[in-house]
Backbone of each chain as ProteinMPNN parsed JSONL, in Angstrom:
{"seq_chain_A": "GQQLNQSPQSMFIQEGEDVSMNCTSSSIFNTWLWYKQDPGEGPVLLIALYKAGELTSNGRLTAQFGITRKDSFLNISASIPSDVGIYFCAAPGTSYGKLTFGQGTILTVHP", "coords_chain_A": {"N_chain_A": [[-14.417, -2.945, -22.175], [-11.35, -1.464, -23.584], [-8.787, -3.377, -23.369], [-5.406, -4.021, -22.01], [-3.226, -6.432, -22.476], [-0.51, -7.499, -20.678], [2.556, -9.111, -20.727], [5.636, -10.621, -19.561], [4.048, -10.799, -16.051], [6.11, -10.282, -14.142], [9.605, -10.422, -14.005], [12.682, -12.224, -13.452], [16.151, -11.599, -13.618], [19.671, -11.87, -14.604], [22.076, -9.439, -14.231], [23.454, -8.253, -17.52], [21.845, -9.975, -19.174], [19.354, -10.652, -21.757], [16.062, -8.7, -22.293], [12.766, -9.493, -22.977], [9.511, -8.187, -23.373], [5.96, -8.159, -23.679], [2.751, -6.44, -25.213], [-0.433, -6.904, -25.675], [-4.096, -6.757, -27.428], [-7.52, -7.138, -27.734], [-8.136, -5.162, -29.906], [-7.685, -2.682, -32.235], [-5.138, -0.518, -32.74], [-3.572, 2.941, -33.174], [-1.409, 3.774, -32.112], [1.096, 3.183, -29.988], [2.848, 3.274, -26.753], [5.389, 2.967, -24.745], [6.542, 3.101, -21.007], [8.252, 3.505, -18.558], [8.774, 3.032, -14.929], [10.536, 4.007, -12.275], [11.369, 2.839, -8.88], [9.293, 4.456, -6.521], [8.714, 6.507, -8.216], [7.115, 8.78, -10.609], [5.813, 7.426, -13.667], [7.75, 7.566, -16.812], [8.176, 8.453, -20.181], [9.368, 5.936, -22.368], [9.495, 5.379, -25.055], [7.623, 5.953, -27.931], [5.673, 5.01, -30.665], [4.161, 5.078, -34.059], [3.472, 3.896, -36.108], [2.327, 1.011, -37.955], [4.109, -1.516, -37.851], [6.701, -0.581, -37.569], [9.863, 0.013, -35.761], [11.542, 1.1, -33.561], [14.199, 2.45, -31.624], [15.951, 2.999, -28.301], [18.878, 3.86, -27.63], [19.794, 1.033, -25.524], [17.037, -0.029, -25.214], [14.742, -1.745, -27.356], [11.788, -0.944, -29.277], [8.505, -2.462, -31.128], [6.16, -1.363, -33.129], [3.422, -4.007, -33.613], [2.402, -5.639, -36.685], [-0.157, -6.265, -37.257], [-1.531, -4.054, -35.646], [-2.348, -4.778, -33.263], [-0.613, -5.468, -31.231], [2.4, -5.164, -29.502], [5.902, -4.794, -28.83], [8.637, -4.716, -26.379], [12.132, -4.814, -25.988], [14.913, -4.939, -24.176], [18.486, -4.791, -24.344], [21.223, -6.43, -22.652], [20.915, -6.014, -19.864], [20.95, -3.905, -17.079], [21.676, -3.079, -13.523], [20.274, -0.513, -13.032], [17.874, -0.472, -14.691], [15.804, -1.531, -13.073], [12.729, -1.755, -12.126], [8.985, -0.582, -13.039], [7.485, -1.642, -16.24], [5.23, -0.292, -18.328], [3.063, -0.837, -20.79], [1.088, 1.56, -23.007], [-2.001, 2.474, -24.913], [-4.128, 4.902, -26.768], [-7.168, 5.439, -25.256], [-10.723, 5.338, -25.447], [-11.813, 7.659, -25.095], [-11.118, 10.78, -26.089], [-7.88, 11.964, -25.443], [-7.596, 9.989, -23.218], [-5.817, 7.446, -22.062], [-5.249, 3.82, -22.432], [-3.499, 1.33, -20.369], [-1.515, -0.932, -19.594], [-0.855, -3.556, -17.421], [1.537, -3.761, -16.42], [5.077, -4.96, -16.01], [6.912, -6.091, -14.008], [10.197, -5.484, -13.482], [13.311, -6.989, -12.012], [16.576, -6.796, -11.719], [19.338, -8.985, -11.106], [22.386, -8.322, -9.918]], "CA_chain_A": [[-14.007, -1.59, -22.901], [-10.239, -2.045, -24.379], [-7.832, -3.815, -22.243], [-3.941, -4.057, -22.733], [-2.873, -7.56, -21.727], [1.027, -7.19, -20.712], [3.541, -10.054, -20.346], [5.219, -11.338, -18.197], [3.963, -9.724, -15.057], [7.676, -10.097, -13.799], [10.764, -10.871, -14.662], [13.847, -11.623, -12.44], [17.065, -11.768, -14.401], [20.927, -11.791, -14.045], [23.091, -8.463, -15.336], [23.893, -8.782, -18.824], [20.839, -10.758, -20.01], [18.393, -9.513, -22.792], [15.058, -9.068, -21.611], [11.764, -9.255, -23.793], [7.899, -8.368, -22.92], [4.893, -7.694, -24.797], [1.61, -6.215, -24.737], [-1.5, -7.513, -26.739], [-5.275, -6.321, -27.109], [-8.241, -7.405, -29.038], [-8.439, -3.838, -30.544], [-6.585, -2.357, -33.27], [-4.563, 0.971, -32.208], [-2.78, 3.729, -34.089], [-0.079, 4.243, -31.154], [1.683, 2.223, -28.585], [3.749, 3.778, -25.769], [6.494, 2.342, -23.479], [6.597, 3.715, -19.836], [8.964, 2.927, -17.121], [8.356, 3.99, -13.735], [11.403, 3.623, -11.041], [10.915, 2.604, -7.618], [8.958, 5.771, -5.819], [8.744, 7.556, -8.988], [6.122, 8.669, -11.934], [6.351, 6.748, -15.465], [8.729, 8.437, -17.592], [7.816, 7.857, -21.692], [10.475, 5.664, -23.295], [9.47, 5.109, -26.514], [6.21, 6.304, -28.798], [5.268, 4.273, -31.656], [2.545, 5.708, -34.431], [2.846, 3.146, -37.366], [2.2, -0.513, -37.494], [5.381, -2.093, -38.303], [7.509, 0.575, -36.747], [10.794, -0.271, -34.937], [11.963, 2.258, -32.954], [15.407, 2.246, -30.458], [16.228, 4.191, -27.595], [19.638, 3.339, -26.528], [19.515, -0.428, -25.31], [15.911, -0.392, -25.965], [13.824, -1.546, -28.755], [10.027, -1.485, -29.329], [8.258, -2.384, -32.167], [4.352, -1.913, -33.175], [2.942, -4.993, -34.271], [1.825, -5.469, -37.7], [-1.654, -6.33, -36.748], [-1.816, -3.357, -34.842], [-2.925, -5.072, -31.946], [0.288, -5.86, -30.386], [3.64, -4.464, -29.158], [7.037, -5.533, -28.102], [9.809, -4.102, -25.827], [13.41, -5.268, -25.571], [16.19, -4.428, -23.274], [19.601, -5.652, -24.455], [22.334, -6.375, -21.998], [20.432, -5.406, -18.917], [22.046, -3.313, -15.82], [20.881, -2.913, -12.458], [19.394, 0.77, -13.008], [16.958, -1.076, -15.379], [15.054, -2.586, -12.472], [11.413, -1.002, -12.368], [7.866, -1.201, -13.787], [7.309, -1.085, -17.618], [3.934, 0.021, -18.557], [2.561, -0.214, -22.086], [-0.093, 2.292, -23.409], [-2.412, 2.949, -26.031], [-5.165, 5.724, -26.686], [-8.418, 4.859, -25.043], [-11.691, 5.216, -26.093], [-12.133, 9.032, -24.954], [-9.877, 11.769, -26.548], [-6.771, 11.893, -24.814], [-7.041, 8.938, -22.342], [-4.518, 5.967, -22.216], [-5.531, 2.325, -21.367], [-2.688, 0.952, -19.627], [-1.288, -2.539, -19.347], [-1.189, -3.938, -15.896], [2.847, -3.477, -15.778], [5.966, -5.548, -16.031], [7.642, -6.007, -12.812], [11.607, -6.088, -13.801], [14.005, -6.811, -11.392], [18.003, -7.391, -12.186], [20.502, -9.195, -10.149], [24.008, -7.828, -10.565]], "C_chain_A": [[-12.693, -2.42, -23.152], [-9.295, -2.273, -23.134], [-6.617, -4.388, -22.843], [-3.647, -5.233, -21.699], [-1.146, -7.59, -22.126], [1.618, -8.5, -20.155], [4.838, -10.014, -20.594], [4.907, -10.373, -16.986], [5.216, -9.171, -14.25], [8.466, -10.695, -14.318], [11.96, -11.05, -13.432], [15.219, -12.391, -13.205], [18.569, -11.597, -14.243], [21.253, -10.587, -14.766], [23.248, -9.012, -16.575], [23.044, -9.495, -19.63], [19.998, -9.873, -20.829], [16.989, -9.69, -21.709], [13.817, -8.691, -22.752], [10.132, -9.125, -23.191], [7.277, -7.678, -24.078], [3.481, -7.415, -24.226], [0.596, -6.301, -25.951], [-2.647, -7.317, -26.518], [-5.831, -6.993, -28.652], [-8.484, -6.468, -30.06], [-7.267, -3.313, -31.037], [-6.335, -0.543, -32.586], [-3.627, 1.713, -33.445], [-1.292, 4.184, -33.3], [-0.279, 3.492, -29.991], [2.805, 2.991, -27.847], [4.109, 2.709, -25.102], [6.574, 3.354, -22.514], [7.565, 3.159, -19.061], [8.935, 3.738, -16.177], [9.63, 3.018, -12.496], [10.565, 3.627, -9.825], [10.257, 4.187, -6.741], [8.786, 6.784, -6.793], [7.632, 7.685, -9.978], [6.668, 7.825, -12.869], [6.953, 7.93, -16.085], [8.484, 7.599, -19.202], [9.556, 7.496, -22.047], [10.607, 5.734, -24.711], [7.989, 5.427, -27.176], [6.494, 5.752, -30.21], [3.836, 4.495, -32.428], [2.469, 4.947, -35.927], [3.301, 1.799, -37.339], [3.361, -1.017, -38.766], [6.703, -1.411, -37.616], [8.524, -0.5, -35.866], [11.829, 0.699, -34.617], [12.824, 1.982, -31.685], [15.494, 3.478, -29.838], [17.48, 3.754, -26.674], [19.527, 1.993, -26.595], [18.323, -0.92, -25.591], [15.224, -0.294, -27.252], [12.634, -2.013, -28.826], [9.731, -1.552, -30.559], [6.498, -2.453, -32.056], [4.223, -3.009, -34.283], [2.298, -5.084, -35.68], [0.385, -5.421, -38.129], [-2.081, -5.093, -36.461], [-2.325, -3.434, -33.218], [-1.902, -5.316, -31.068], [1.187, -4.896, -30.297], [4.727, -4.958, -28.497], [8.165, -4.565, -27.527], [10.689, -5.065, -25.699], [14.635, -4.689, -25.147], [17.439, -5.343, -23.452], [20.511, -5.408, -23.188], [21.674, -5.459, -20.733], [21.267, -4.899, -17.707], [21.313, -3.008, -15.068], [19.741, -1.501, -12.321], [18.288, 0.317, -13.921], [15.784, -1.769, -14.436], [13.721, -1.563, -12.297], [10.218, -1.736, -12.764], [7.788, -0.595, -15.099], [5.885, -1.264, -17.749], [3.928, -0.143, -20.343], [1.191, 0.494, -22.185], [-0.372, 2.438, -24.554], [-3.636, 3.96, -26.02], [-6.88, 5.063, -26.225], [-9.496, 5.241, -25.732], [-12.171, 6.943, -26.071], [-10.856, 9.707, -25.368], [-9.035, 12.023, -24.978], [-6.681, 11.119, -23.539], [-6.451, 8.172, -23.044], [-5.532, 4.818, -21.652], [-3.528, 1.978, -21.138], [-2.421, -0.6, -19.215], [-0.775, -2.549, -17.535], [0.301, -4.17, -15.516], [3.872, -4.79, -15.989], [7.018, -5.267, -14.938], [9.414, -6.418, -13.096], [12.793, -5.95, -12.599], [15.821, -7.686, -12.007], [19.064, -7.642, -11.078], [21.791, -8.994, -10.465], [25.123, -9.121, -10.609]], "O_chain_A": [[-12.664, -3.646, -23.042], [-9.121, -1.521, -22.176], [-6.61, -5.064, -23.872], [-3.757, -5.143, -20.476], [-0.61, -7.662, -23.232], [1.137, -8.942, -19.112], [5.296, -9.501, -21.615], [5.449, -9.269, -16.927], [5.363, -8.027, -13.821], [8.175, -11.56, -15.144], [12.139, -10.164, -12.596], [15.269, -13.614, -13.332], [18.658, -10.809, -13.302], [20.812, -10.513, -15.913], [23.181, -10.233, -16.717], [23.392, -9.697, -20.794], [19.905, -8.653, -20.688], [16.852, -10.441, -20.743], [13.926, -7.634, -23.374], [9.667, -10.076, -22.563], [7.716, -6.984, -24.995], [3.033, -7.888, -23.181], [0.841, -5.804, -27.05], [-2.887, -7.573, -25.338], [-5.354, -7.24, -29.76], [-9.02, -6.86, -31.097], [-6.142, -3.387, -30.542], [-7.141, 0.279, -32.149], [-3.117, 1.133, -34.403], [-0.344, 4.778, -33.814], [-1.252, 3.226, -29.286], [3.753, 3.323, -28.559], [3.424, 1.714, -24.867], [6.676, 4.508, -22.931], [7.482, 1.931, -19.047], [9.03, 4.957, -16.314], [9.578, 1.862, -12.076], [9.468, 4.163, -9.665], [11.143, 4.974, -6.406], [8.696, 7.944, -6.389], [7.11, 6.605, -10.253], [7.86, 7.519, -12.889], [6.638, 9.096, -15.847], [8.597, 6.382, -19.341], [10.546, 8.227, -22.038], [11.585, 6.064, -25.381], [7.12, 4.834, -26.535], [7.517, 6.073, -30.815], [2.731, 4.282, -31.929], [1.637, 5.262, -36.777], [4.366, 1.419, -36.853], [3.402, -0.916, -39.992], [7.629, -2.108, -37.202], [8.13, -1.567, -35.395], [12.789, 1.011, -35.322], [12.317, 1.366, -30.748], [15.288, 4.598, -30.305], [17.408, 3.411, -25.494], [19.162, 1.554, -27.685], [18.225, -2.025, -26.123], [15.087, 0.67, -28.006], [12.302, -3.167, -28.554], [10.417, -0.891, -31.338], [5.778, -3.153, -31.345], [4.69, -3.001, -35.422], [1.363, -4.283, -35.705], [-0.128, -4.772, -39.041], [-3.148, -4.827, -37.014], [-2.569, -2.585, -32.362], [-2.3, -5.403, -29.907], [0.995, -3.822, -30.867], [4.486, -5.618, -27.486], [8.565, -3.653, -28.251], [10.297, -6.174, -25.335], [15.294, -3.956, -25.885], [17.526, -6.433, -22.886], [20.556, -4.278, -22.704], [21.941, -4.259, -20.672], [22.273, -5.537, -17.397], [20.21, -2.613, -15.446], [18.685, -1.488, -11.688], [17.437, 1.194, -13.777], [14.923, -2.477, -14.961], [14.024, -0.374, -12.396], [10.136, -2.959, -12.873], [7.946, 0.613, -15.28], [5.339, -2.285, -17.33], [4.768, 0.429, -21.038], [0.238, 0.08, -21.524], [0.508, 2.553, -25.407], [-4.293, 3.776, -24.995], [-7.547, 4.316, -26.941], [-9.205, 5.561, -26.885], [-12.836, 7.398, -27.001], [-9.736, 9.298, -25.064], [-9.472, 12.195, -23.841], [-5.806, 11.449, -22.738], [-6.432, 8.079, -24.272], [-6.342, 4.9, -20.729], [-2.602, 2.457, -21.792], [-3.205, -1.27, -18.542], [-0.458, -1.638, -16.77], [0.508, -4.712, -14.43], [3.219, -5.819, -16.164], [7.837, -4.351, -14.998], [9.81, -7.569, -12.912], [13.16, -4.816, -12.288], [16.025, -8.79, -12.513], [19.547, -6.788, -10.334], [22.26, -9.62, -11.416], [26.267, -8.936, -11.025]]}, "seq_chain_B": "DVKVTQSSRYLVKRTGEKVFLECVQDMDHENMFWYRQDPGLGLRLIYFSYDVKMKEKGDIPEGYSVSREKKERFSLILESASTNQTSMYLCASSLRQDHQPQHFGDGTRLSIL", "coords_chain_B": {"N_chain_B": [[11.891, 20.156, -21.882], [8.926, 18.908, -20.741], [7.534, 19.816, -17.255], [5.848, 18.2, -14.837], [4.494, 18.971, -11.825], [4.231, 17.828, -8.617], [2.255, 18.563, -5.469], [3.116, 17.603, -3.148], [5.69, 14.877, -1.981], [4.952, 12.622, -0.177], [2.596, 12.247, 2.032], [0.488, 12.358, 5.228], [-2.67, 12.036, 6.519], [-5.595, 12.221, 8.094], [-8.279, 9.883, 9.07], [-11.394, 11.139, 7.757], [-10.565, 13.707, 7.285], [-10.304, 16.281, 5.077], [-8.616, 16.569, 2.125], [-6.357, 17.885, 0.194], [-4.805, 17.534, -3.214], [-1.994, 18.758, -5.095], [-1.276, 19.689, -8.524], [0.639, 20.872, -10.88], [1.626, 22.038, -14.235], [3.967, 23.222, -16.584], [3.791, 23.294, -19.505], [1.524, 24.118, -21.116], [-0.396, 22.408, -21.44], [-3.283, 20.951, -22.809], [-4.74, 18.945, -21.702], [-5.278, 17.07, -18.565], [-4.927, 14.755, -15.991], [-5.448, 12.691, -13.146], [-4.421, 9.729, -11.591], [-4.802, 6.644, -9.673], [-2.467, 4.406, -8.011], [-2.044, 1.203, -7.515], [-0.668, -1.798, -5.847], [-0.918, -4.496, -7.921], [-2.833, -3.6, -9.121], [-2.477, -2.004, -11.183], [-2.596, 1.427, -13.032], [-5.158, 3.189, -12.389], [-7.789, 5.311, -13.336], [-8.825, 8.458, -11.891], [-9.996, 10.926, -12.326], [-10.158, 13.095, -15.311], [-9.462, 15.916, -16.92], [-9.991, 18.121, -19.948], [-10.18, 20.741, -20.391], [-9.757, 24.068, -18.979], [-11.775, 24.451, -16.486], [-13.428, 22.489, -16.815], [-14.159, 18.749, -16.621], [-14.39, 15.379, -16.452], [-15.3, 12.046, -15.447], [-13.351, 9.381, -14.399], [-12.248, 6.214, -14.319], [-12.759, 5.382, -11.785], [-14.017, 7.284, -9.69], [-15.715, 7.784, -7.16], [-15.649, 9.548, -4.087], [-13.964, 11.235, -4.369], [-13.248, 14.39, -5.855], [-12.565, 17.04, -8.229], [-10.878, 20.099, -9.268], [-10.352, 22.734, -11.886], [-9.271, 25.408, -12.301], [-7.6, 26.97, -13.485], [-5.18, 26.843, -16.54], [-2.788, 25.329, -15.994], [-2.713, 24.22, -13.732], [-4.466, 21.292, -11.741], [-6.382, 20.422, -9.503], [-6.763, 17.278, -7.193], [-9.428, 16.315, -4.985], [-9.963, 14.85, -1.935], [-12.765, 14.076, -0.228], [-13.453, 13.713, 2.183], [-11.363, 11.89, 3.637], [-10.613, 8.347, 3.658], [-9.666, 5.478, 4.667], [-9.153, 3.469, 2.958], [-8.23, 5.201, 0.701], [-5.939, 5.04, 0.78], [-2.887, 5.48, -0.884], [-0.639, 5.434, -4.017], [-0.705, 8.65, -5.657], [-0.857, 9.511, -9.0], [-0.339, 12.276, -11.023], [-1.02, 13.608, -14.268], [-0.25, 14.966, -17.649], [-1.288, 16.045, -20.957], [-0.711, 16.807, -24.271], [-3.889, 18.264, -26.461], [-3.825, 17.178, -29.029], [-4.396, 14.437, -31.5], [-3.524, 10.985, -29.922], [-1.413, 11.578, -28.501], [1.262, 11.396, -25.87], [0.987, 10.944, -22.685], [2.512, 12.808, -19.861], [4.053, 12.362, -16.782], [3.927, 13.475, -13.473], [5.702, 13.125, -10.135], [4.43, 11.756, -8.233], [2.367, 11.366, -5.531], [2.802, 9.819, -2.463], [0.029, 8.792, -0.45], [-0.915, 8.676, 2.673], [-3.847, 7.385, 4.676], [-4.596, 7.635, 8.072]], "CA_chain_B": [[11.466, 18.872, -21.36], [7.743, 18.715, -19.607], [7.56, 19.373, -16.119], [4.408, 18.005, -13.849], [4.887, 19.086, -10.4], [2.853, 17.422, -7.69], [3.127, 19.551, -4.32], [3.816, 16.887, -2.18], [5.754, 13.427, -2.607], [4.546, 12.276, 0.784], [1.574, 12.951, 2.92], [-0.373, 11.507, 5.938], [-3.751, 12.463, 7.178], [-6.398, 11.386, 9.034], [-9.488, 9.8, 8.427], [-12.318, 12.159, 7.548], [-10.083, 15.007, 6.724], [-10.619, 16.831, 3.278], [-7.282, 16.447, 1.394], [-6.061, 18.286, -1.47], [-3.616, 17.184, -3.788], [-2.262, 19.788, -6.364], [-0.566, 19.364, -9.893], [1.007, 22.078, -11.847], [2.394, 21.583, -15.688], [4.472, 24.095, -17.404], [4.091, 22.983, -21.097], [0.339, 24.485, -21.773], [-1.295, 21.125, -22.127], [-4.94, 21.242, -22.251], [-5.398, 17.759, -20.682], [-4.985, 16.746, -17.276], [-5.118, 13.414, -15.423], [-5.442, 12.055, -12.023], [-4.376, 8.297, -11.206], [-4.085, 6.151, -8.363], [-1.835, 3.101, -8.209], [-2.05, 0.259, -5.885], [0.034, -2.81, -6.121], [-1.487, -5.412, -8.454], [-4.202, -3.06, -9.531], [-1.799, -0.906, -12.313], [-2.938, 2.673, -12.906], [-6.845, 3.554, -12.554], [-8.072, 6.895, -13.761], [-9.587, 8.858, -11.209], [-10.363, 12.104, -13.306], [-9.372, 14.082, -16.04], [-10.061, 17.486, -17.564], [-9.511, 18.43, -20.995], [-10.007, 22.272, -20.685], [-10.3, 24.872, -17.805], [-13.518, 24.321, -15.519], [-13.915, 21.024, -17.718], [-13.884, 17.651, -15.817], [-14.991, 14.22, -16.384], [-15.222, 11.088, -14.55], [-12.51, 8.203, -15.03], [-12.92, 4.734, -13.703], [-12.915, 5.154, -10.267], [-14.46, 9.007, -9.224], [-16.113, 8.072, -6.159], [-14.855, 9.681, -2.843], [-12.893, 12.22, -5.088], [-13.629, 15.813, -6.432], [-11.327, 17.835, -8.718], [-10.767, 21.501, -9.772], [-9.349, 23.099, -12.807], [-10.0, 26.654, -12.329], [-6.492, 27.464, -14.599], [-5.051, 25.581, -17.267], [-1.659, 24.837, -15.534], [-3.09, 23.771, -12.48], [-5.393, 20.482, -11.833], [-6.474, 19.629, -8.117], [-7.797, 16.453, -6.841], [-9.934, 16.514, -3.53], [-10.525, 13.885, -0.858], [-13.926, 15.192, 0.427], [-13.709, 12.972, 3.555], [-10.547, 10.734, 3.558], [-10.901, 7.116, 4.49], [-8.339, 4.489, 4.921], [-8.952, 2.683, 1.342], [-7.874, 5.942, -0.094], [-4.093, 5.331, 0.884], [-2.316, 5.018, -2.238], [0.18, 6.513, -4.488], [-1.618, 9.125, -6.809], [-0.143, 10.314, -9.905], [-0.964, 13.686, -11.799], [-0.418, 13.678, -15.601], [-0.554, 16.229, -18.57], [-0.978, 15.867, -22.333], [-1.584, 17.961, -25.58], [-5.281, 17.76, -26.907], [-4.122, 16.259, -30.245], [-4.564, 12.922, -31.103], [-2.262, 9.88, -30.023], [-0.362, 12.503, -27.465], [1.563, 10.614, -24.512], [0.931, 11.526, -21.17], [3.669, 13.033, -19.037], [3.492, 12.209, -15.33], [4.693, 13.84, -12.019], [6.68, 12.159, -9.299], [3.807, 11.201, -7.435], [2.2, 11.845, -4.143], [2.489, 8.868, -1.676], [-0.628, 9.566, 0.585], [-1.225, 7.474, 3.738], [-4.753, 7.65, 5.441], [-4.793, 7.005, 9.272]], "C_chain_B": [[10.154, 19.499, -20.509], [8.018, 18.617, -18.015], [6.244, 19.31, -15.442], [4.936, 18.056, -12.633], [3.727, 18.784, -9.457], [3.551, 17.911, -6.209], [3.734, 18.593, -3.31], [4.44, 15.29, -2.417], [5.443, 12.521, -1.271], [3.65, 12.934, 1.689], [0.675, 11.933, 3.531], [-1.261, 12.673, 6.456], [-4.69, 11.461, 7.795], [-7.83, 10.957, 8.3], [-10.586, 10.687, 8.512], [-11.913, 13.54, 7.418], [-10.709, 15.37, 5.098], [-8.937, 16.951, 2.847], [-7.269, 16.942, 0.198], [-4.684, 18.169, -2.122], [-3.486, 18.269, -5.077], [-1.064, 19.487, -7.293], [-0.503, 20.33, -10.691], [1.762, 21.505, -13.198], [2.471, 22.988, -16.273], [4.536, 24.03, -18.976], [2.72, 23.633, -21.657], [-0.718, 23.439, -22.135], [-2.499, 21.177, -21.667], [-5.354, 19.83, -21.37], [-4.779, 17.26, -19.569], [-5.625, 15.722, -16.456], [-4.964, 13.462, -13.996], [-5.593, 10.441, -11.975], [-4.381, 7.804, -9.884], [-3.563, 4.865, -8.728], [-1.471, 2.328, -7.098], [-1.3, -1.148, -6.482], [-0.862, -3.803, -6.516], [-2.757, -4.844, -9.235], [-3.919, -2.07, -10.955], [-2.28, 0.378, -11.727], [-4.368, 2.692, -13.229], [-6.865, 5.144, -12.676], [-9.083, 7.511, -12.821], [-10.653, 10.211, -11.662], [-9.811, 12.648, -14.22], [-9.933, 15.379, -16.306], [-9.314, 18.044, -19.013], [-9.451, 19.826, -21.196], [-10.305, 22.811, -19.164], [-11.855, 24.689, -17.381], [-14.016, 22.789, -16.332], [-13.429, 19.909, -17.058], [-14.941, 16.441, -16.375], [-14.651, 12.918, -15.886], [-14.285, 10.144, -15.291], [-13.127, 7.144, -14.555], [-13.555, 4.633, -11.917], [-13.421, 6.531, -9.637], [-15.058, 8.714, -7.771], [-15.313, 8.148, -5.003], [-13.997, 11.015, -3.31], [-13.627, 13.207, -5.724], [-12.417, 16.173, -7.051], [-11.876, 19.2, -9.112], [-9.644, 21.647, -10.321], [-10.072, 24.491, -13.266], [-8.821, 27.421, -13.447], [-6.241, 26.443, -15.257], [-3.86, 24.897, -16.57], [-1.833, 24.06, -14.264], [-4.682, 22.673, -12.393], [-5.241, 19.508, -10.407], [-7.089, 18.307, -7.804], [-7.946, 16.452, -5.169], [-10.393, 15.414, -3.29], [-11.813, 14.552, -0.149], [-13.923, 14.973, 1.833], [-12.921, 11.54, 3.391], [-10.973, 9.398, 4.303], [-9.53, 6.41, 3.994], [-8.161, 3.736, 3.293], [-8.851, 3.816, 0.462], [-6.196, 5.921, -0.095], [-3.757, 4.695, -0.274], [-1.286, 5.996, -2.526], [-0.685, 6.847, -5.662], [-0.907, 9.88, -7.472], [-0.746, 11.098, -10.773], [-0.096, 13.341, -13.14], [-1.197, 14.788, -16.697], [-0.131, 15.716, -19.97], [-1.424, 17.042, -23.13], [-2.779, 17.337, -26.094], [-5.147, 16.999, -28.162], [-4.054, 14.768, -30.105], [-3.389, 12.211, -30.691], [-1.07, 10.719, -28.958], [0.164, 11.599, -26.241], [1.661, 11.574, -23.818], [2.158, 12.128, -20.537], [3.437, 13.09, -17.554], [4.934, 12.878, -14.396], [5.345, 12.517, -11.482], [6.027, 11.229, -8.4], [3.469, 11.409, -5.991], [1.789, 10.476, -3.369], [1.502, 9.272, -0.297], [-1.391, 8.43, 1.517], [-2.611, 8.355, 4.644], [-4.641, 7.124, 7.204], [-5.787, 6.868, 10.049]], "O_chain_B": [[10.308, 20.436, -19.725], [8.572, 17.644, -17.502], [5.53, 20.312, -15.455], [5.811, 17.254, -12.308], [2.607, 19.294, -9.467], [4.716, 17.793, -5.829], [4.785, 18.852, -2.723], [3.712, 14.494, -3.01], [5.852, 11.38, -1.485], [3.882, 14.07, 2.102], [0.169, 10.98, 2.939], [-0.907, 13.817, 6.741], [-4.562, 10.246, 7.943], [-8.349, 11.477, 7.313], [-10.723, 11.077, 9.672], [-12.727, 14.463, 7.429], [-11.39, 14.719, 4.306], [-8.199, 17.595, 3.592], [-7.983, 16.582, -0.738], [-3.643, 18.623, -1.647], [-4.397, 18.596, -5.839], [0.007, 19.08, -6.844], [-1.521, 20.724, -11.26], [2.472, 20.505, -13.09], [1.526, 23.756, -16.452], [5.338, 24.727, -19.597], [2.768, 23.709, -22.885], [-1.657, 23.578, -22.919], [-2.85, 21.377, -20.505], [-6.216, 19.811, -20.492], [-3.582, 17.002, -19.691], [-6.831, 15.811, -16.226], [-4.262, 14.388, -13.59], [-6.659, 9.892, -12.257], [-3.973, 8.521, -8.971], [-4.08, 4.219, -9.64], [-0.834, 2.616, -6.085], [-1.483, -1.431, -7.666], [-1.677, -4.15, -5.661], [-3.543, -5.555, -9.861], [-4.8, -1.535, -11.628], [-2.414, 0.611, -10.526], [-4.758, 2.228, -14.3], [-6.084, 5.958, -12.184], [-10.236, 7.095, -12.933], [-11.832, 10.349, -11.334], [-8.611, 12.779, -13.982], [-10.97, 15.743, -15.751], [-8.119, 18.339, -19.027], [-8.734, 20.239, -22.108], [-10.932, 22.168, -18.322], [-12.859, 24.833, -18.078], [-15.121, 22.273, -16.163], [-12.22, 19.939, -16.829], [-16.12, 16.654, -16.657], [-13.441, 12.701, -15.94], [-14.311, 10.035, -16.517], [-14.342, 7.069, -14.37], [-14.412, 4.035, -11.266], [-12.715, 6.664, -8.638], [-14.804, 9.671, -7.04], [-14.478, 7.292, -4.71], [-13.429, 11.712, -2.469], [-14.72, 12.872, -6.18], [-11.332, 15.781, -6.622], [-13.076, 19.43, -9.263], [-8.52, 21.259, -10.003], [-10.952, 24.713, -14.097], [-9.187, 28.358, -14.157], [-6.697, 25.327, -15.007], [-3.981, 23.672, -16.578], [-0.962, 23.275, -13.889], [-5.764, 23.066, -12.828], [-4.554, 18.518, -10.153], [-8.217, 18.248, -8.293], [-7.051, 16.542, -4.328], [-11.134, 14.828, -4.08], [-11.671, 15.604, 0.475], [-14.302, 15.826, 2.636], [-13.429, 10.448, 3.135], [-11.578, 9.395, 5.374], [-8.667, 6.757, 3.188], [-7.098, 3.568, 2.696], [-9.344, 3.619, -0.648], [-5.429, 6.599, -0.78], [-4.191, 3.608, -0.655], [-0.971, 6.979, -1.855], [-1.239, 6.062, -6.433], [-0.303, 10.825, -6.965], [-1.738, 10.652, -11.349], [1.07, 12.947, -13.18], [-2.324, 15.275, -16.608], [0.933, 15.154, -20.229], [-2.204, 17.945, -22.83], [-2.853, 16.114, -26.212], [-6.055, 16.245, -28.511], [-3.795, 14.065, -29.128], [-2.284, 12.658, -31.0], [0.068, 10.276, -28.803], [-0.741, 11.047, -25.614], [2.155, 12.686, -24.007], [3.103, 11.545, -21.068], [2.607, 13.893, -17.129], [6.159, 12.838, -14.503], [5.499, 11.404, -11.985], [6.555, 10.25, -7.872], [4.418, 11.641, -5.241], [0.664, 10.004, -3.535], [1.945, 9.873, 0.682], [-2.204, 7.577, 1.162], [-2.542, 9.489, 5.119], [-4.617, 5.899, 7.316], [-5.669, 6.228, 11.094]]}, "name": "protein", "num_of_chains": 2, "seq": "GQQLNQSPQSMFIQEGEDVSMNCTSSSIFNTWLWYKQDPGEGPVLLIALYKAGELTSNGRLTAQFGITRKDSFLNISASIPSDVGIYFCAAPGTSYGKLTFGQGTILTVHPDVKVTQSSRYLVKRTGEKVFLECVQDMDHENMFWYRQDPGLGLRLIYFSYDVKMKEKGDIPEGYSVSREKKERFSLILESASTNQTSMYLCASSLRQDHQPQHFGDGTRLSIL"}
């Protein structure tokens, strides 16, 4: 079935550093989604990408839809302690309405 | 804003009990989903529903059932709870149109003793 390979699995960074994570697949997608899950909460949608090559920003977050349509990237600039959490990429699954999720990147930010 | 509400944030039940987890969404979404989340395993889909009274198995349906009697409500049922069903359970909903993002509730952390 479809799989999304998300990396890195975890990151430990200092406050103020920039962060990059990515998601790759052997399948082509028309949509890429990025979610963040705060500790003890449900995932919240950060950014949705619908077009190959698209670059979208949401505050300090920037996400890109890869030109091959097989990958996507999320960057966080000037990290702060509240950026801590798990970041998931997601793309439409094989059945209508379903999503396939990456395994998540666990981000820890040291003050 | 979409609001997906799960009835309990924390729940403790005993082995063999029948357990009901309730989820309500207020945005008239056709699709609703139940996931469980375990460390190192990511989000795994248990069941989903694309319409009232319709349901489809996800990747790990064994030991679970669901009910969708009304469009806004999707219930997950553990027929006879077991300790390996201790987990974080997440409900989500989405519009039926292509490539719509799912919107999640805050989760129910279920412990089976």
